[in-house]
mmCIF file of the N, C-alpha and C atoms, coordinates in Angstrom:
data_MODEL
# 
_entry.id   MODEL 
# 
loop_
_atom_site.group_PDB 
_atom_site.id 
_atom_site.type_symbol 
_atom_site.label_atom_id 
_atom_site.label_alt_id 
_atom_site.label_comp_id 
_atom_site.label_asym_id 
_atom_site.label_entity_id 
_atom_site.label_seq_id 
_atom_site.pdbx_PDB_ins_code 
_atom_site.Cartn_x 
_atom_site.Cartn_y 
_atom_site.Cartn_z 
_atom_site.occupancy 
_atom_site.B_iso_or_equiv 
_atom_site.pdbx_formal_charge 
_atom_site.auth_seq_id 
_atom_site.auth_comp_id 
_atom_site.auth_asym_id 
_atom_site.auth_atom_id 
_atom_site.pdbx_PDB_model_num 
ATOM 1   N N  . MET A 1 1  ? 15.833 -0.712 -14.297 1.00 0.00 ? 1  MET A N  1 
ATOM 2   C CA . MET A 1 1  ? 17.104 -1.838 -13.543 1.00 0.00 ? 1  MET A CA 1 
ATOM 3   C C  . MET A 1 1  ? 16.754 -0.991 -12.236 1.00 0.00 ? 1  MET A C  1 
ATOM 4   N N  . THR A 1 2  ? 17.013 -1.592 -10.707 1.00 0.00 ? 2  THR A N  1 
ATOM 5   C CA . THR A 1 2  ? 17.605 -0.772 -10.056 1.00 0.00 ? 2  THR A CA 1 
ATOM 6   C C  . THR A 1 2  ? 18.417 -0.995 -9.347  1.00 0.00 ? 2  THR A C  1 
ATOM 7   N N  . THR A 1 3  ? 18.297 0.395  -8.654  1.00 0.00 ? 3  THR A N  1 
ATOM 8   C CA . THR A 1 3  ? 20.035 1.106  -8.070  1.00 0.00 ? 3  THR A CA 1 
ATOM 9   C C  . THR A 1 3  ? 19.991 1.305  -6.911  1.00 0.00 ? 3  THR A C  1 
ATOM 10  N N  . LYS A 1 4  ? 20.586 0.695  -6.282  1.00 0.00 ? 4  LYS A N  1 
ATOM 11  C CA . LYS A 1 4  ? 20.777 0.845  -4.713  1.00 0.00 ? 4  LYS A CA 1 
ATOM 12  C C  . LYS A 1 4  ? 21.195 2.369  -4.244  1.00 0.00 ? 4  LYS A C  1 
ATOM 13  N N  . LEU A 1 5  ? 20.886 2.631  -3.295  1.00 0.00 ? 5  LEU A N  1 
ATOM 14  C CA . LEU A 1 5  ? 21.362 4.364  -3.700  1.00 0.00 ? 5  LEU A CA 1 
ATOM 15  C C  . LEU A 1 5  ? 21.274 4.114  -1.800  1.00 0.00 ? 5  LEU A C  1 
ATOM 16  N N  . THR A 1 6  ? 22.334 5.355  -1.229  1.00 0.00 ? 6  THR A N  1 
ATOM 17  C CA . THR A 1 6  ? 21.835 5.495  0.191   1.00 0.00 ? 6  THR A CA 1 
ATOM 18  C C  . THR A 1 6  ? 21.691 7.523  0.287   1.00 0.00 ? 6  THR A C  1 
ATOM 19  N N  . LEU A 1 7  ? 20.979 7.530  0.802   1.00 0.00 ? 7  LEU A N  1 
ATOM 20  C CA . LEU A 1 7  ? 20.971 8.670  1.478   1.00 0.00 ? 7  LEU A CA 1 
ATOM 21  C C  . LEU A 1 7  ? 21.146 9.242  2.526   1.00 0.00 ? 7  LEU A C  1 
ATOM 22  N N  . THR A 1 8  ? 22.048 10.944 3.542   1.00 0.00 ? 8  THR A N  1 
ATOM 23  C CA . THR A 1 8  ? 21.787 10.622 4.235   1.00 0.00 ? 8  THR A CA 1 
ATOM 24  C C  . THR A 1 8  ? 20.297 12.185 5.055   1.00 0.00 ? 8  THR A C  1 
ATOM 25  N N  . ILE A 1 9  ? 19.754 11.546 5.655   1.00 0.00 ? 9  ILE A N  1 
ATOM 26  C CA . ILE A 1 9  ? 17.827 12.215 5.754   1.00 0.00 ? 9  ILE A CA 1 
ATOM 27  C C  . ILE A 1 9  ? 18.361 12.328 7.633   1.00 0.00 ? 9  ILE A C  1 
ATOM 28  N N  . GLU A 1 10 ? 17.479 13.195 7.456   1.00 0.00 ? 10 GLU A N  1 
ATOM 29  C CA . GLU A 1 10 ? 17.555 13.277 9.567   1.00 0.00 ? 10 GLU A CA 1 
ATOM 30  C C  . GLU A 1 10 ? 17.063 12.079 9.848   1.00 0.00 ? 10 GLU A C  1 
ATOM 31  N N  . LYS A 1 11 ? 16.831 11.703 10.650  1.00 0.00 ? 11 LYS A N  1 
ATOM 32  C CA . LYS A 1 11 ? 16.283 10.220 11.562  1.00 0.00 ? 11 LYS A CA 1 
ATOM 33  C C  . LYS A 1 11 ? 14.568 10.781 11.728  1.00 0.00 ? 11 LYS A C  1 
ATOM 34  N N  . SER A 1 12 ? 13.768 11.885 12.089  1.00 0.00 ? 12 SER A N  1 
ATOM 35  C CA . SER A 1 12 ? 12.976 11.863 12.388  1.00 0.00 ? 12 SER A CA 1 
ATOM 36  C C  . SER A 1 12 ? 11.923 11.683 10.963  1.00 0.00 ? 12 SER A C  1 
ATOM 37  N N  . THR A 1 13 ? 12.858 12.585 9.811   1.00 0.00 ? 13 THR A N  1 
ATOM 38  C CA . THR A 1 13 ? 12.024 12.429 8.373   1.00 0.00 ? 13 THR A CA 1 
ATOM 39  C C  . THR A 1 13 ? 11.889 11.010 8.061   1.00 0.00 ? 13 THR A C  1 
ATOM 40  N N  . ILE A 1 14 ? 12.999 10.274 8.527   1.00 0.00 ? 14 ILE A N  1 
ATOM 41  C CA . ILE A 1 14 ? 12.677 8.870  8.074   1.00 0.00 ? 14 ILE A CA 1 
ATOM 42  C C  . ILE A 1 14 ? 11.982 8.295  8.657   1.00 0.00 ? 14 ILE A C  1 
ATOM 43  N N  . GLU A 1 15 ? 11.400 7.749  10.453  1.00 0.00 ? 15 GLU A N  1 
ATOM 44  C CA . GLU A 1 15 ? 10.325 7.412  10.986  1.00 0.00 ? 15 GLU A CA 1 
ATOM 45  C C  . GLU A 1 15 ? 9.179  8.715  10.258  1.00 0.00 ? 15 GLU A C  1 
ATOM 46  N N  . LYS A 1 16 ? 9.387  9.149  9.737   1.00 0.00 ? 16 LYS A N  1 
ATOM 47  C CA . LYS A 1 16 ? 7.331  9.286  8.870   1.00 0.00 ? 16 LYS A CA 1 
ATOM 48  C C  . LYS A 1 16 ? 7.411  9.390  7.859   1.00 0.00 ? 16 LYS A C  1 
ATOM 49  N N  . ALA A 1 17 ? 8.530  9.274  6.726   1.00 0.00 ? 17 ALA A N  1 
ATOM 50  C CA . ALA A 1 17 ? 8.550  8.735  5.870   1.00 0.00 ? 17 ALA A CA 1 
ATOM 51  C C  . ALA A 1 17 ? 8.154  7.256  6.090   1.00 0.00 ? 17 ALA A C  1 
ATOM 52  N N  . LYS A 1 18 ? 8.878  6.627  7.481   1.00 0.00 ? 18 LYS A N  1 
ATOM 53  C CA . LYS A 1 18 ? 8.756  4.905  6.692   1.00 0.00 ? 18 LYS A CA 1 
ATOM 54  C C  . LYS A 1 18 ? 6.887  5.029  7.708   1.00 0.00 ? 18 LYS A C  1 
ATOM 55  N N  . ASP A 1 19 ? 6.674  5.511  8.428   1.00 0.00 ? 19 ASP A N  1 
ATOM 56  C CA . ASP A 1 19 ? 4.716  5.729  8.695   1.00 0.00 ? 19 ASP A CA 1 
ATOM 57  C C  . ASP A 1 19 ? 4.011  5.338  7.863   1.00 0.00 ? 19 ASP A C  1 
ATOM 58  N N  . TYR A 1 20 ? 4.189  6.693  7.184   1.00 0.00 ? 20 TYR A N  1 
ATOM 59  C CA . TYR A 1 20 ? 3.885  7.523  6.077   1.00 0.00 ? 20 TYR A CA 1 
ATOM 60  C C  . TYR A 1 20 ? 3.519  5.928  4.925   1.00 0.00 ? 20 TYR A C  1 
ATOM 61  N N  . ALA A 1 21 ? 5.145  5.393  4.658   1.00 0.00 ? 21 ALA A N  1 
ATOM 62  C CA . ALA A 1 21 ? 4.438  4.321  3.710   1.00 0.00 ? 21 ALA A CA 1 
ATOM 63  C C  . ALA A 1 21 ? 3.334  3.344  4.305   1.00 0.00 ? 21 ALA A C  1 
ATOM 64  N N  . ARG A 1 22 ? 4.057  2.473  5.508   1.00 0.00 ? 22 ARG A N  1 
ATOM 65  C CA . ARG A 1 22 ? 3.268  1.685  6.076   1.00 0.00 ? 22 ARG A CA 1 
ATOM 66  C C  . ARG A 1 22 ? 1.413  1.691  6.013   1.00 0.00 ? 22 ARG A C  1 
ATOM 67  N N  . LYS A 1 23 ? 1.338  2.664  6.129   1.00 0.00 ? 23 LYS A N  1 
ATOM 68  C CA . LYS A 1 23 ? 0.043  3.099  5.726   1.00 0.00 ? 23 LYS A CA 1 
ATOM 69  C C  . LYS A 1 23 ? -0.404 2.925  5.065   1.00 0.00 ? 23 LYS A C  1 
ATOM 70  N N  . THR A 1 24 ? 0.134  3.279  4.335   1.00 0.00 ? 24 THR A N  1 
ATOM 71  C CA . THR A 1 24 ? -0.289 3.088  2.149   1.00 0.00 ? 24 THR A CA 1 
ATOM 72  C C  . THR A 1 24 ? -0.196 2.340  1.493   1.00 0.00 ? 24 THR A C  1 
ATOM 73  N N  . GLY A 1 25 ? 0.951  1.231  2.613   1.00 0.00 ? 25 GLY A N  1 
ATOM 74  C CA . GLY A 1 25 ? 1.050  0.531  1.861   1.00 0.00 ? 25 GLY A CA 1 
ATOM 75  C C  . GLY A 1 25 ? 2.105  0.504  1.071   1.00 0.00 ? 25 GLY A C  1 
ATOM 76  N N  . ARG A 1 26 ? 2.739  1.213  0.912   1.00 0.00 ? 26 ARG A N  1 
ATOM 77  C CA . ARG A 1 26 ? 4.175  1.459  0.217   1.00 0.00 ? 26 ARG A CA 1 
ATOM 78  C C  . ARG A 1 26 ? 5.093  1.491  0.300   1.00 0.00 ? 26 ARG A C  1 
ATOM 79  N N  . SER A 1 27 ? 6.234  0.669  -0.471  1.00 0.00 ? 27 SER A N  1 
ATOM 80  C CA . SER A 1 27 ? 7.466  0.888  0.525   1.00 0.00 ? 27 SER A CA 1 
ATOM 81  C C  . SER A 1 27 ? 8.060  2.105  0.020   1.00 0.00 ? 27 SER A C  1 
ATOM 82  N N  . LEU A 1 28 ? 9.537  2.595  1.397   1.00 0.00 ? 28 LEU A N  1 
ATOM 83  C CA . LEU A 1 28 ? 9.811  3.369  1.563   1.00 0.00 ? 28 LEU A CA 1 
ATOM 84  C C  . LEU A 1 28 ? 10.653 4.053  -0.211  1.00 0.00 ? 28 LEU A C  1 
ATOM 85  N N  . SER A 1 29 ? 11.424 3.539  -0.299  1.00 0.00 ? 29 SER A N  1 
ATOM 86  C CA . SER A 1 29 ? 11.894 2.958  -1.487  1.00 0.00 ? 29 SER A CA 1 
ATOM 87  C C  . SER A 1 29 ? 10.834 3.440  -2.559  1.00 0.00 ? 29 SER A C  1 
ATOM 88  N N  . ASP A 1 30 ? 9.604  3.109  -3.493  1.00 0.00 ? 30 ASP A N  1 
ATOM 89  C CA . ASP A 1 30 ? 8.698  2.742  -3.768  1.00 0.00 ? 30 ASP A CA 1 
ATOM 90  C C  . ASP A 1 30 ? 8.666  5.154  -3.319  1.00 0.00 ? 30 ASP A C  1 
ATOM 91  N N  . LEU A 1 31 ? 7.855  5.096  -2.349  1.00 0.00 ? 31 LEU A N  1 
ATOM 92  C CA . LEU A 1 31 ? 7.610  6.805  -1.867  1.00 0.00 ? 31 LEU A CA 1 
ATOM 93  C C  . LEU A 1 31 ? 9.038  7.649  -2.538  1.00 0.00 ? 31 LEU A C  1 
ATOM 94  N N  . ILE A 1 32 ? 9.918  7.146  -2.385  1.00 0.00 ? 32 ILE A N  1 
ATOM 95  C CA . ILE A 1 32 ? 11.256 8.119  -2.476  1.00 0.00 ? 32 ILE A CA 1 
ATOM 96  C C  . ILE A 1 32 ? 11.020 7.708  -4.188  1.00 0.00 ? 32 ILE A C  1 
ATOM 97  N N  . GLU A 1 33 ? 11.711 6.718  -5.322  1.00 0.00 ? 33 GLU A N  1 
ATOM 98  C CA . GLU A 1 33 ? 11.535 7.255  -6.778  1.00 0.00 ? 33 GLU A CA 1 
ATOM 99  C C  . GLU A 1 33 ? 10.063 7.320  -6.944  1.00 0.00 ? 33 GLU A C  1 
ATOM 100 N N  . SER A 1 34 ? 8.443  7.480  -6.822  1.00 0.00 ? 34 SER A N  1 
ATOM 101 C CA . SER A 1 34 ? 7.414  7.870  -7.736  1.00 0.00 ? 34 SER A CA 1 
ATOM 102 C C  . SER A 1 34 ? 8.513  10.129 -7.234  1.00 0.00 ? 34 SER A C  1 
ATOM 103 N N  . TYR A 1 35 ? 8.694  10.075 -6.164  1.00 0.00 ? 35 TYR A N  1 
ATOM 104 C CA . TYR A 1 35 ? 8.656  11.871 -5.682  1.00 0.00 ? 35 TYR A CA 1 
ATOM 105 C C  . TYR A 1 35 ? 10.246 12.110 -6.630  1.00 0.00 ? 35 TYR A C  1 
ATOM 106 N N  . LEU A 1 36 ? 10.560 11.564 -6.484  1.00 0.00 ? 36 LEU A N  1 
ATOM 107 C CA . LEU A 1 36 ? 11.660 11.959 -7.549  1.00 0.00 ? 36 LEU A CA 1 
ATOM 108 C C  . LEU A 1 36 ? 11.961 11.771 -10.004 1.00 0.00 ? 36 LEU A C  1 
ATOM 109 N N  . ASP A 1 37 ? 10.701 10.611 -9.221  1.00 0.00 ? 37 ASP A N  1 
ATOM 110 C CA . ASP A 1 37 ? 9.987  10.740 -11.175 1.00 0.00 ? 37 ASP A CA 1 
ATOM 111 C C  . ASP A 1 37 ? 9.799  12.077 -11.004 1.00 0.00 ? 37 ASP A C  1 
ATOM 112 N N  . SER A 1 38 ? 8.324  12.301 -9.321  1.00 0.00 ? 38 SER A N  1 
ATOM 113 C CA . SER A 1 38 ? 7.863  14.031 -9.671  1.00 0.00 ? 38 SER A CA 1 
ATOM 114 C C  . SER A 1 38 ? 8.172  14.939 -9.840  1.00 0.00 ? 38 SER A C  1 
ATOM 115 N N  . VAL A 1 39 ? 9.505  15.041 -9.198  1.00 0.00 ? 39 VAL A N  1 
ATOM 116 C CA . VAL A 1 39 ? 10.129 16.146 -9.797  1.00 0.00 ? 39 VAL A CA 1 
ATOM 117 C C  . VAL A 1 39 ? 10.567 16.478 -10.598 1.00 0.00 ? 39 VAL A C  1 
ATOM 118 N N  . THR A 1 40 ? 11.281 15.950 -11.577 1.00 0.00 ? 40 THR A N  1 
ATOM 119 C CA . THR A 1 40 ? 11.320 15.459 -12.611 1.00 0.00 ? 40 THR A CA 1 
ATOM 120 C C  . THR A 1 40 ? 11.075 15.732 -13.632 1.00 0.00 ? 40 THR A C  1 
ATOM 121 N N  . LYS A 1 41 ? 9.978  15.535 -13.825 1.00 0.00 ? 41 LYS A N  1 
ATOM 122 C CA . LYS A 1 41 ? 8.523  15.185 -14.686 1.00 0.00 ? 41 LYS A CA 1 
ATOM 123 C C  . LYS A 1 41 ? 8.717  16.842 -14.550 1.00 0.00 ? 41 LYS A C  1 
ATOM 124 N N  . SER A 1 42 ? 8.477  17.308 -13.535 1.00 0.00 ? 42 SER A N  1 
ATOM 125 C CA . SER A 1 42 ? 7.575  19.026 -12.757 1.00 0.00 ? 42 SER A CA 1 
ATOM 126 C C  . SER A 1 42 ? 8.660  20.034 -13.600 1.00 0.00 ? 42 SER A C  1 
ATOM 127 N N  . ASN A 1 43 ? 9.571  19.472 -14.287 1.00 0.00 ? 43 ASN A N  1 
ATOM 128 C CA . ASN A 1 43 ? 10.708 20.168 -13.527 1.00 0.00 ? 43 ASN A CA 1 
ATOM 129 C C  . ASN A 1 43 ? 10.660 20.766 -16.466 1.00 0.00 ? 43 ASN A C  1 
ATOM 130 N N  . LEU A 1 44 ? 10.288 19.588 -16.278 1.00 0.00 ? 44 LEU A N  1 
ATOM 131 C CA . LEU A 1 44 ? 10.079 19.856 -17.865 1.00 0.00 ? 44 LEU A CA 1 
ATOM 132 C C  . LEU A 1 44 ? 9.014  21.068 -17.662 1.00 0.00 ? 44 LEU A C  1 
ATOM 133 N N  . GLU A 1 45 ? 7.615  20.367 -17.279 1.00 0.00 ? 45 GLU A N  1 
ATOM 134 C CA . GLU A 1 45 ? 6.693  22.012 -17.297 1.00 0.00 ? 45 GLU A CA 1 
ATOM 135 C C  . GLU A 1 45 ? 7.052  23.190 -16.969 1.00 0.00 ? 45 GLU A C  1 
ATOM 136 N N  . ASP A 1 46 ? 7.779  23.071 -15.482 1.00 0.00 ? 46 ASP A N  1 
ATOM 137 C CA . ASP A 1 46 ? 7.687  24.705 -15.194 1.00 0.00 ? 46 ASP A CA 1 
ATOM 138 C C  . ASP A 1 46 ? 9.394  25.651 -16.077 1.00 0.00 ? 46 ASP A C  1 
ATOM 139 N N  . ASP A 1 47 ? 9.644  25.160 -17.615 1.00 0.00 ? 47 ASP A N  1 
ATOM 140 C CA . ASP A 1 47 ? 10.384 24.830 -18.653 1.00 0.00 ? 47 ASP A CA 1 
ATOM 141 C C  . ASP A 1 47 ? 10.170 26.089 -19.608 1.00 0.00 ? 47 ASP A C  1 
ATOM 142 N N  . ILE A 1 48 ? 8.764  25.038 -19.374 1.00 0.00 ? 48 ILE A N  1 
ATOM 143 C CA . ILE A 1 48 ? 7.323  25.627 -20.281 1.00 0.00 ? 48 ILE A CA 1 
ATOM 144 C C  . ILE A 1 48 ? 7.050  26.743 -20.551 1.00 0.00 ? 48 ILE A C  1 
ATOM 145 N N  . THR A 1 49 ? 6.448  26.488 -18.617 1.00 0.00 ? 49 THR A N  1 
ATOM 146 C CA . THR A 1 49 ? 5.582  27.932 -18.144 1.00 0.00 ? 49 THR A CA 1 
ATOM 147 C C  . THR A 1 49 ? 6.401  28.792 -18.014 1.00 0.00 ? 49 THR A C  1 
ATOM 148 N N  . ASN A 1 50 ? 8.197  28.844 -18.075 1.00 0.00 ? 50 ASN A N  1 
ATOM 149 C CA . ASN A 1 50 ? 8.174  30.018 -17.580 1.00 0.00 ? 50 ASN A CA 1 
ATOM 150 C C  . ASN A 1 50 ? 9.123  30.353 -19.415 1.00 0.00 ? 50 ASN A C  1 
ATOM 151 N N  . MET A 1 51 ? 9.020  28.906 -20.871 1.00 0.00 ? 51 MET A N  1 
ATOM 152 C CA . MET A 1 51 ? 9.309  29.905 -21.523 1.00 0.00 ? 51 MET A CA 1 
ATOM 153 C C  . MET A 1 51 ? 8.549  31.763 -22.205 1.00 0.00 ? 51 MET A C  1 
ATOM 154 N N  . PRO A 1 52 ? 9.721  32.286 -23.023 1.00 0.00 ? 52 PRO A N  1 
ATOM 155 C CA . PRO A 1 52 ? 8.969  33.462 -23.677 1.00 0.00 ? 52 PRO A CA 1 
ATOM 156 C C  . PRO A 1 52 ? 8.039  33.378 -24.131 1.00 0.00 ? 52 PRO A C  1 
ATOM 157 N N  . GLN A 1 53 ? 7.190  33.901 -24.224 1.00 0.00 ? 53 GLN A N  1 
ATOM 158 C CA . GLN A 1 53 ? 5.406  34.106 -24.971 1.00 0.00 ? 53 GLN A CA 1 
ATOM 159 C C  . GLN A 1 53 ? 5.491  34.176 -26.440 1.00 0.00 ? 53 GLN A C  1 
ATOM 160 N N  . LYS A 1 54 ? 6.712  34.512 -27.113 1.00 0.00 ? 54 LYS A N  1 
ATOM 161 C CA . LYS A 1 54 ? 7.452  33.858 -28.977 1.00 0.00 ? 54 LYS A CA 1 
ATOM 162 C C  . LYS A 1 54 ? 7.245  32.380 -28.765 1.00 0.00 ? 54 LYS A C  1 
ATOM 163 N N  . LEU A 1 55 ? 7.876  32.490 -27.751 1.00 0.00 ? 55 LEU A N  1 
ATOM 164 C CA . LEU A 1 55 ? 8.431  30.902 -28.004 1.00 0.00 ? 55 LEU A CA 1 
ATOM 165 C C  . LEU A 1 55 ? 7.526  29.541 -28.263 1.00 0.00 ? 55 LEU A C  1 
ATOM 166 N N  . LYS A 1 56 ? 7.028  30.312 -27.125 1.00 0.00 ? 56 LYS A N  1 
ATOM 167 C CA . LYS A 1 56 ? 5.806  29.358 -26.560 1.00 0.00 ? 56 LYS A CA 1 
ATOM 168 C C  . LYS A 1 56 ? 4.386  28.714 -27.470 1.00 0.00 ? 56 LYS A C  1 
ATOM 169 N N  . LYS A 1 57 ? 4.812  29.837 -28.175 1.00 0.00 ? 57 LYS A N  1 
ATOM 170 C CA . LYS A 1 57 ? 3.473  29.638 -29.617 1.00 0.00 ? 57 LYS A CA 1 
ATOM 171 C C  . LYS A 1 57 ? 3.978  28.735 -30.397 1.00 0.00 ? 57 LYS A C  1 
ATOM 172 N N  . LEU A 1 58 ? 5.123  28.404 -30.679 1.00 0.00 ? 58 LEU A N  1 
ATOM 173 C CA . LEU A 1 58 ? 5.489  27.930 -31.526 1.00 0.00 ? 58 LEU A CA 1 
ATOM 174 C C  . LEU A 1 58 ? 5.367  25.408 -30.197 1.00 0.00 ? 58 LEU A C  1 
ATOM 175 N N  . TYR A 1 59 ? 5.893  26.383 -29.308 1.00 0.00 ? 59 TYR A N  1 
ATOM 176 C CA . TYR A 1 59 ? 5.915  24.750 -28.527 1.00 0.00 ? 59 TYR A CA 1 
ATOM 177 C C  . TYR A 1 59 ? 4.708  23.858 -28.567 1.00 0.00 ? 59 TYR A C  1 
ATOM 178 N N  . GLY A 1 60 ? 4.468  23.145 -29.371 1.00 0.00 ? 60 GLY A N  1 
ATOM 179 C CA . GLY A 1 60 ? 4.008  21.800 -30.260 1.00 0.00 ? 60 GLY A CA 1 
ATOM 180 C C  . GLY A 1 60 ? 3.774  21.573 -32.073 1.00 0.00 ? 60 GLY A C  1 
ATOM 181 N N  . VAL A 1 61 ? 3.827  22.843 -32.045 1.00 0.00 ? 61 VAL A N  1 
ATOM 182 C CA . VAL A 1 61 ? 4.516  23.508 -34.020 1.00 0.00 ? 61 VAL A CA 1 
ATOM 183 C C  . VAL A 1 61 ? 5.260  22.626 -34.679 1.00 0.00 ? 61 VAL A C  1 
ATOM 184 N N  . VAL A 1 62 ? 6.906  23.130 -33.075 1.00 0.00 ? 62 VAL A N  1 
ATOM 185 C CA . VAL A 1 62 ? 8.124  23.307 -34.018 1.00 0.00 ? 62 VAL A CA 1 
ATOM 186 C C  . VAL A 1 62 ? 8.397  22.498 -32.699 1.00 0.00 ? 62 VAL A C  1 
ATOM 187 N N  . ASN A 1 63 ? 9.114  20.913 -33.454 1.00 0.00 ? 63 ASN A N  1 
ATOM 188 C CA . ASN A 1 63 ? 9.808  20.094 -32.468 1.00 0.00 ? 63 ASN A CA 1 
ATOM 189 C C  . ASN A 1 63 ? 11.147 20.513 -31.616 1.00 0.00 ? 63 ASN A C  1 
ATOM 190 N N  . PHE A 1 64 ? 10.555 20.419 -31.033 1.00 0.00 ? 64 PHE A N  1 
ATOM 191 C CA . PHE A 1 64 ? 12.622 21.521 -29.917 1.00 0.00 ? 64 PHE A CA 1 
ATOM 192 C C  . PHE A 1 64 ? 13.125 19.820 -29.912 1.00 0.00 ? 64 PHE A C  1 
ATOM 193 N N  . PRO A 1 65 ? 14.848 19.798 -29.578 1.00 0.00 ? 65 PRO A N  1 
ATOM 194 C CA . PRO A 1 65 ? 15.374 18.883 -29.313 1.00 0.00 ? 65 PRO A CA 1 
ATOM 195 C C  . PRO A 1 65 ? 14.983 18.372 -27.354 1.00 0.00 ? 65 PRO A C  1 
ATOM 196 N N  . LYS A 1 66 ? 15.195 17.888 -26.804 1.00 0.00 ? 66 LYS A N  1 
ATOM 197 C CA . LYS A 1 66 ? 14.263 17.841 -24.785 1.00 0.00 ? 66 LYS A CA 1 
ATOM 198 C C  . LYS A 1 66 ? 15.372 18.785 -24.520 1.00 0.00 ? 66 LYS A C  1 
ATOM 199 N N  . ASP A 1 67 ? 16.407 18.343 -24.966 1.00 0.00 ? 67 ASP A N  1 
ATOM 200 C CA . ASP A 1 67 ? 17.509 19.036 -23.771 1.00 0.00 ? 67 ASP A CA 1 
ATOM 201 C C  . ASP A 1 67 ? 17.364 19.994 -24.639 1.00 0.00 ? 67 ASP A C  1 
ATOM 202 N N  . MET A 1 68 ? 17.048 21.338 -25.532 1.00 0.00 ? 68 MET A N  1 
ATOM 203 C CA . MET A 1 68 ? 17.400 22.554 -25.433 1.00 0.00 ? 68 MET A CA 1 
ATOM 204 C C  . MET A 1 68 ? 17.197 23.358 -24.762 1.00 0.00 ? 68 MET A C  1 
ATOM 205 N N  . ASN A 1 69 ? 18.344 24.346 -24.919 1.00 0.00 ? 69 ASN A N  1 
ATOM 206 C CA . ASN A 1 69 ? 18.244 25.164 -23.385 1.00 0.00 ? 69 ASN A CA 1 
ATOM 207 C C  . ASN A 1 69 ? 17.837 27.241 -23.703 1.00 0.00 ? 69 ASN A C  1 
ATOM 208 N N  . HIS A 1 70 ? 16.732 27.065 -24.213 1.00 0.00 ? 70 HIS A N  1 
ATOM 209 C CA . HIS A 1 70 ? 16.076 28.587 -24.349 1.00 0.00 ? 70 HIS A CA 1 
ATOM 210 C C  . HIS A 1 70 ? 16.330 29.443 -24.678 1.00 0.00 ? 70 HIS A C  1 
ATOM 211 N N  . LYS A 1 71 ? 17.612 29.794 -23.096 1.00 0.00 ? 71 LYS A N  1 
ATOM 212 C CA . LYS A 1 71 ? 18.108 30.985 -22.726 1.00 0.00 ? 71 LYS A CA 1 
ATOM 213 C C  . LYS A 1 71 ? 19.620 30.729 -23.749 1.00 0.00 ? 71 LYS A C  1 
ATOM 214 N N  . LYS A 1 72 ? 19.741 29.856 -24.365 1.00 0.00 ? 72 LYS A N  1 
ATOM 215 C CA . LYS A 1 72 ? 21.463 29.148 -24.113 1.00 0.00 ? 72 LYS A CA 1 
ATOM 216 C C  . LYS A 1 72 ? 21.170 30.188 -25.385 1.00 0.00 ? 72 LYS A C  1 
ATOM 217 N N  . GLU A 1 73 ? 19.899 29.954 -26.151 1.00 0.00 ? 73 GLU A N  1 
ATOM 218 C CA . GLU A 1 73 ? 20.160 30.137 -27.624 1.00 0.00 ? 73 GLU A CA 1 
ATOM 219 C C  . GLU A 1 73 ? 19.702 30.872 -28.163 1.00 0.00 ? 73 GLU A C  1 
ATOM 220 N N  . ILE A 1 74 ? 18.627 31.425 -27.929 1.00 0.00 ? 74 ILE A N  1 
ATOM 221 C CA . ILE A 1 74 ? 18.632 33.141 -27.690 1.00 0.00 ? 74 ILE A CA 1 
ATOM 222 C C  . ILE A 1 74 ? 19.911 33.714 -26.903 1.00 0.00 ? 74 ILE A C  1 
ATOM 223 N N  . ARG A 1 75 ? 20.793 34.152 -26.228 1.00 0.00 ? 75 ARG A N  1 
ATOM 224 C CA . ARG A 1 75 ? 21.939 34.427 -26.184 1.00 0.00 ? 75 ARG A CA 1 
ATOM 225 C C  . ARG A 1 75 ? 23.167 34.483 -26.810 1.00 0.00 ? 75 ARG A C  1 
ATOM 226 N N  . LYS A 1 76 ? 22.652 32.618 -27.936 1.00 0.00 ? 76 LYS A N  1 
ATOM 227 C CA . LYS A 1 76 ? 23.772 32.931 -29.154 1.00 0.00 ? 76 LYS A CA 1 
ATOM 228 C C  . LYS A 1 76 ? 23.493 33.864 -30.705 1.00 0.00 ? 76 LYS A C  1 
ATOM 229 N N  . ILE A 1 77 ? 22.246 33.754 -30.323 1.00 0.00 ? 77 ILE A N  1 
ATOM 230 C CA . ILE A 1 77 ? 21.172 34.423 -31.725 1.00 0.00 ? 77 ILE A CA 1 
ATOM 231 C C  . ILE A 1 77 ? 21.869 36.068 -31.095 1.00 0.00 ? 77 ILE A C  1 
ATOM 232 N N  . LEU A 1 78 ? 21.605 36.567 -30.150 1.00 0.00 ? 78 LEU A N  1 
ATOM 233 C CA . LEU A 1 78 ? 21.213 37.630 -30.190 1.00 0.00 ? 78 LEU A CA 1 
ATOM 234 C C  . LEU A 1 78 ? 22.977 38.019 -29.406 1.00 0.00 ? 78 LEU A C  1 
ATOM 235 N N  . GLY A 1 79 ? 23.992 37.316 -29.150 1.00 0.00 ? 79 GLY A N  1 
ATOM 236 C CA . GLY A 1 79 ? 25.161 36.738 -29.413 1.00 0.00 ? 79 GLY A CA 1 
ATOM 237 C C  . GLY A 1 79 ? 25.480 37.196 -30.590 1.00 0.00 ? 79 GLY A C  1 
ATOM 238 N N  . SER A 1 80 ? 25.910 37.018 -32.205 1.00 0.00 ? 80 SER A N  1 
ATOM 239 C CA . SER A 1 80 ? 25.820 37.071 -33.424 1.00 0.00 ? 80 SER A CA 1 
ATOM 240 C C  . SER A 1 80 ? 25.468 38.163 -33.968 1.00 0.00 ? 80 SER A C  1 
ATOM 241 N N  . LYS A 1 81 ? 24.196 38.330 -33.194 1.00 0.00 ? 81 LYS A N  1 
ATOM 242 C CA . LYS A 1 81 ? 24.020 39.866 -33.826 1.00 0.00 ? 81 LYS A CA 1 
ATOM 243 C C  . LYS A 1 81 ? 25.084 40.804 -34.292 1.00 0.00 ? 81 LYS A C  1 
ATOM 244 N N  . ASN A 1 82 ? 25.060 41.429 -32.507 1.00 0.00 ? 82 ASN A N  1 
ATOM 245 C CA . ASN A 1 82 ? 25.927 41.900 -32.138 1.00 0.00 ? 82 ASN A CA 1 
ATOM 246 C C  . ASN A 1 82 ? 26.880 41.731 -32.932 1.00 0.00 ? 82 ASN A C  1 
ATOM 247 N N  . SER A 1 83 ? 27.876 41.088 -33.147 1.00 0.00 ? 83 SER A N  1 
ATOM 248 C CA . SER A 1 83 ? 28.901 40.436 -33.556 1.00 0.00 ? 83 SER A CA 1 
ATOM 249 C C  . SER A 1 83 ? 28.901 40.657 -35.393 1.00 0.00 ? 83 SER A C  1 
ATOM 250 N N  . LEU A 1 84 ? 28.688 41.481 -36.198 1.00 0.00 ? 84 LEU A N  1 
ATOM 251 C CA . LEU A 1 84 ? 27.642 41.766 -37.287 1.00 0.00 ? 84 LEU A CA 1 
ATOM 252 C C  . LEU A 1 84 ? 27.906 43.645 -37.471 1.00 0.00 ? 84 LEU A C  1 
# 
């Protein structure tokens, strides 16, 4: 399902993007959608890259929830140890 989106972008940037889209035979919407897809996918890779080494070794062995925030989980564990 597609949804309409309104953006505020510098006029010169829009013109360059339209020119690029025209030269590559794509629509401006397609370019923006592809960009947003790539940005959101790379964030997951960055999260994995920035994981502590011990946790990274478990990645792929253990099925972590997709929305897991490893920093928050570590803080919870350390906080519970301090309160004992």
